[in-house]
C-alpha positions as CSV (number, residue, x, y, z in Angstrom):
1,M,0.0,0.0,0.0
2,S,1.2,3.5,-0.7
3,D,0.6,6.3,1.7
4,D,-1.5,8.9,0.0
5,H,-1.2,12.0,2.1
6,R,-3.3,14.8,0.6
7,P,-4.0,18.1,2.2
8,C,-7.4,18.6,3.7
9,Q,-9.5,21.0,1.7
10,M,-11.5,23.4,3.9
11,R,-14.8,24.8,2.7
12,P,-14.8,28.5,2.2
13,P,-16.6,30.4,4.9
14,V,-20.3,31.0,4.1
15,V,-21.2,34.6,3.7
16,C,-24.9,35.5,4.3
17,G,-26.5,37.7,1.6
18,N,-29.5,39.9,1.2
19,N,-32.2,40.0,3.9
20,T,-30.5,37.3,6.0
21,R,-29.1,36.7,9.5
22,C,-26.4,34.4,10.8
23,C,-27.9,32.3,13.5
24,E,-28.0,29.0,15.4
25,V,-31.1,26.9,14.7
26,V,-32.3,24.7,17.5
27,D,-34.6,21.7,16.9
28,N,-34.9,22.7,13.3
29,S,-37.1,25.6,14.2
30,T,-35.9,27.9,17.0
31,V,-33.6,30.6,15.9
32,S,-31.1,32.0,18.5
33,N,-27.6,33.4,19.0
34,C,-27.7,35.6,15.9
35,Q,-24.7,37.5,14.8
36,N,-24.1,40.5,12.5
37,T,-23.6,39.7,8.8
38,T,-21.7,42.9,8.2
39,N,-19.1,45.0,10.0
40,E,-19.3,48.7,10.8
41,E,-17.9,49.5,7.3
42,G,-20.7,47.4,5.7
43,Q,-18.4,44.6,4.6
44,S,-19.8,41.1,4.7
45,L,-18.7,38.8,7.5
46,P,-18.5,35.0,7.3
47,C,-21.2,32.9,9.1
48,P,-19.1,30.4,11.1
49,E,-20.3,26.8,11.7
50,P,-22.5,25.6,13.3
51,L,-24.4,28.9,12.6
52,V,-26.3,29.1,9.4
53,C,-27.9,31.8,7.2
54,V,-31.6,32.3,7.9
55,C,-34.0,34.7,6.4
56,E,-35.1,37.9,8.2
57,E,-38.8,38.1,9.2
58,G,-41.0,38.7,6.2
59,Y,-38.5,37.1,3.8
60,M,-38.0,33.6,2.5
61,F,-35.6,31.6,0.3
62,N,-36.6,31.8,-3.3
63,S,-37.8,28.3,-4.3
64,S,-37.7,29.1,-8.0
65,V,-34.1,30.3,-7.9
66,P,-32.6,28.5,-4.8
67,D,-29.8,30.5,-3.1
68,P,-29.0,29.6,0.5
69,Q,-27.4,33.0,1.0
70,N,-30.1,35.4,-0.3
71,C,-33.8,35.8,0.7
72,V,-36.7,37.5,-1.1
73,P,-39.9,39.1,0.3
74,V,-42.6,36.6,1.3
75,R,-45.4,36.8,-1.3
76,P,-48.8,37.4,0.1
77,P,-51.1,34.3,-0.3
78,V,-53.2,34.2,-3.4
79,V,-56.9,34.4,-2.8
80,C,-59.1,33.1,-5.6
81,G,-62.0,35.4,-6.6
82,N,-65.3,35.1,-8.5
83,N,-66.1,31.9,-10.3
84,T,-62.9,30.2,-9.5
85,R,-61.4,27.1,-7.9
86,C,-58.1,26.4,-6.2
87,C,-56.6,23.4,-7.9
88,E,-53.5,21.6,-8.9
89,I,-52.6,21.6,-12.7
90,V,-51.0,18.4,-14.0
91,D,-49.2,18.4,-17.3
92,N,-50.4,22.0,-18.0
93,S,-54.0,20.7,-18.6
94,T,-55.5,18.3,-16.1
95,V,-57.2,19.9,-13.1
96,S,-57.1,17.9,-9.8
97,N,-57.0,18.1,-6.1
98,C,-59.3,21.2,-5.9
99,Q,-59.9,22.9,-2.6
100,N,-62.6,25.2,-1.3
101,T,-62.0,28.9,-1.9
102,T,-64.3,30.0,1.0
103,N,-64.9,28.7,4.5
104,E,-68.3,27.9,6.0
105,E,-68.8,31.6,6.9
106,G,-68.2,32.6,3.2
107,Q,-64.8,34.1,3.9
108,S,-62.1,33.8,1.3
109,L,-59.4,31.2,1.8
110,P,-55.8,31.5,0.4
111,C,-54.8,29.2,-2.4
112,P,-51.5,27.6,-1.3
113,E,-48.7,26.9,-3.7
114,P,-48.4,24.8,-5.9
115,L,-52.1,25.1,-6.3
116,V,-53.4,27.9,-8.5
117,C,-56.7,29.6,-9.2
118,V,-58.6,28.2,-12.2
119,C,-61.9,29.1,-13.7
120,E,-65.0,27.1,-13.0
121,E,-66.7,25.3,-15.9
122,G,-68.4,27.8,-18.2
123,Y,-66.1,30.7,-17.1
124,M,-62.9,32.2,-18.4
125,F,-60.2,34.8,-17.5
126,N,-61.2,38.1,-18.9
127,S,-58.5,38.9,-21.5
128,S,-59.5,42.6,-21.7
129,V,-59.1,43.1,-18.0
130,P,-56.5,40.5,-16.9
131,D,-57.1,39.4,-13.3
132,P,-55.7,35.9,-12.3
133,Q,-58.2,35.7,-9.4
134,N,-61.5,36.4,-11.2
135,C,-63.3,34.8,-14.1
136,V,-66.2,35.9,-16.3
137,P,-68.8,33.9,-18.2
138,E,-67.4,32.3,-21.4
139,M,-68.6,33.9,-24.7
140,P,-70.5,31.3,-26.7
141,T,-69.2,30.6,-30.2
142,C,-70.9,32.1,-33.3
143,P,-73.9,29.9,-34.3
144,E,-73.4,28.0,-37.6
145,S,-76.3,30.0,-39.1
146,I,-74.0,33.1,-39.1
147,T,-71.4,33.5,-41.8
148,Q,-68.0,32.8,-40.2
149,C,-64.7,34.7,-40.9
150,P,-61.9,32.2,-40.9
151,E,-59.3,34.8,-42.0
152,L,-60.0,36.8,-38.8
153,T,-59.7,33.7,-36.6
154,R,-56.5,32.7,-38.3
155,R,-54.7,36.0,-38.3
156,C,-56.2,37.6,-35.1
157,P,-56.7,34.8,-32.6
158,D,-56.7,37.2,-29.6
159,V,-59.7,39.2,-30.8
160,Q,-62.5,39.1,-28.2
161,Q,-65.7,37.6,-29.6
162,V,-69.0,39.2,-28.6
163,M,-72.4,37.6,-29.1
164,C,-75.3,39.6,-30.6
165,D,-78.0,38.6,-28.1
166,G,-79.2,42.1,-27.1
167,T,-76.9,42.2,-24.1
168,T,-74.5,45.2,-23.6
169,Y,-70.9,43.9,-23.1
170,T,-68.3,46.2,-21.6
171,F,-64.5,46.0,-21.9
172,N,-61.7,48.1,-20.4
173,D,-58.5,48.4,-22.4
174,S,-55.8,50.8,-23.6
175,Y,-54.7,52.1,-27.0
176,Q,-51.2,52.9,-28.1
177,Y,-51.0,55.3,-31.0
178,V,-48.9,54.0,-34.0
179,A,-50.2,55.7,-37.1
180,N,-53.1,57.9,-38.2
181,N,-56.3,56.0,-38.9
182,L,-54.6,52.6,-38.2
183,A,-57.2,50.7,-36.2
184,P,-56.2,47.7,-34.0
185,L,-58.8,45.0,-34.1
186,R,-59.9,44.2,-30.5
187,Y,-63.4,42.7,-30.8
188,S,-65.7,40.9,-33.2
189,I,-69.5,40.4,-33.3
190,C,-71.6,37.6,-34.7
191,Y,-74.4,39.6,-36.2
192,S,-77.7,38.0,-37.1
193,G,-79.5,41.1,-38.3
194,S,-81.9,41.1,-35.4
195,N,-80.8,44.2,-33.4
196,N,-79.3,47.7,-33.8
197,I,-75.5,47.7,-33.4
198,I,-74.2,50.2,-30.9
199,I,-70.5,50.6,-30.1
200,S,-69.5,53.3,-27.7
201,T,-66.6,55.0,-25.9
202,C,-68.9,58.0,-25.2
203,N,-67.6,59.8,-22.1
204,A,-65.6,56.7,-21.2
205,A,-62.0,57.4,-22.4
206,D,-59.1,59.7,-21.5
207,Y,-58.1,60.4,-25.1
208,D,-59.6,61.3,-28.6
209,T,-61.1,58.0,-29.6
210,K,-62.2,56.6,-33.0
211,L,-64.4,53.5,-33.7
212,A,-64.6,51.4,-36.9
213,L,-66.5,48.3,-38.0
214,F,-64.9,46.0,-40.6
215,S,-66.5,43.2,-42.7
216,C,-64.8,39.9,-43.3
217,D,-63.8,41.1,-46.8
218,A,-61.5,43.7,-45.2
219,M,-59.4,41.1,-43.4
220,S,-57.1,40.8,-46.5
221,N,-55.9,44.3,-45.5
222,I,-54.6,43.4,-42.0
223,E,-51.2,44.7,-41.2
224,S,-48.8,44.9,-38.2
225,G,-48.1,48.1,-36.3
226,G,-46.5,48.8,-32.9
227,S,-47.3,46.1,-30.4
228,Q,-50.5,45.2,-32.4
229,T,-50.3,42.4,-35.0
230,C,-53.9,42.9,-36.3
231,N,-54.6,46.4,-37.7
232,I,-56.6,47.7,-40.6
233,R,-56.8,51.2,-42.1
234,Q,-59.9,53.1,-41.4
235,G,-60.5,53.5,-45.2
236,N,-61.3,49.8,-45.3
237,S,-64.1,50.0,-42.8
238,A,-67.8,49.6,-43.4
239,Y,-68.7,52.2,-40.7
240,S,-66.6,54.5,-38.5
241,N,-67.1,57.4,-36.1
242,D,-64.6,59.9,-34.7
243,D,-66.2,62.6,-32.4
244,F,-69.9,62.1,-31.7
245,D,-72.1,65.0,-30.9
246,G,-73.1,64.8,-27.3
247,C,-70.0,62.9,-26.2
248,S,-67.4,64.8,-24.2
249,G,-63.6,64.6,-24.6
250,F,-63.7,63.8,-28.3
251,T,-65.1,60.3,-27.6
252,S,-67.1,58.2,-30.0
253,L,-70.4,56.5,-30.7
254,L,-71.1,54.2,-33.6
255,Q,-74.8,53.3,-34.3
256,I,-75.9,51.1,-37.1
257,P,-79.7,50.5,-37.5
258,Q,-81.1,47.0,-37.7
259,G,-81.1,45.8,-41.3
260,D,-78.2,47.9,-42.6
261,L,-75.8,45.0,-42.4
262,S,-76.1,41.5,-43.6
263,N,-75.8,38.5,-41.3
264,G,-72.1,37.7,-40.6
265,T,-68.9,38.2,-38.5
266,Y,-67.6,41.8,-38.2
267,A,-64.4,43.1,-36.5
268,I,-64.3,46.2,-34.3
269,G,-61.4,48.6,-34.1
270,V,-60.9,51.0,-31.1
271,Y,-58.2,53.6,-31.9
272,G,-57.6,57.3,-31.7
273,F,-56.3,60.6,-33.1
274,G,-52.7,61.4,-32.5
275,I,-52.3,60.0,-29.0
276,G,-53.2,56.9,-27.0
277,G,-54.8,56.3,-23.6
278,T,-57.3,54.1,-21.8
279,F,-61.0,53.5,-22.7
280,K,-64.1,51.6,-21.8
281,V,-66.0,50.3,-24.8
282,S,-69.6,49.0,-24.7
283,I,-70.9,46.8,-27.5
284,S,-74.5,45.7,-28.0
285,C,-76.1,44.1,-31.1
């Protein structure tokens, strides 16, 4: 046998990082005998064994980017809201292990990780007002009796579909100006010819709005612009409105009488003159 005398390698001293303390942990829970992690000059000090780095109150180790020397603020527990469930998602699709979102008194309960808030059947997250804790009723698909617009579906899959059932649907959103009379497509309607069409930002925007309605034939003129991938020039619209009399702040109201349009799918653009801003648009048909 040969003697193999190798020098012992010592571990470098542990230096505690952001939002931490250097302490003794008793019985895997009790923290005591804490020491400073920096000197008077603000320089980091090593945390000698058997002491370890622990998070300060209100902080935790980051489970997504583990780092035993740095802590991040504790996230407040997620509370699921309207029309939701607190569930586990398996393979990005299967929902299981759902828990109650309220107690017997009707008070909201937190949804602990790794569970997440999911919409109840028949509900969906509102794409125009994103809120991961609240869901709104799903919009039914256009009936087969109404002429579809596959070009709109293919090129603008994020357009919000609105049913023409006499209900007034309201959406909150924002507009970023890119070019004059370039209308981003935000919504579409399945029009059966049974009602008047009313599209309005009247007194409900903080900038000079414009509204336009486009037939399916206009979808061949879709172009990109700014952050929007689905835009059409106002000149290709079937109807449009800029400043409606009786609406303040240069806001808009587009009214199309019953019978003026044939049955079919139509896209709606909400845009503006010169600048962008936020708006609330109401759509009924």
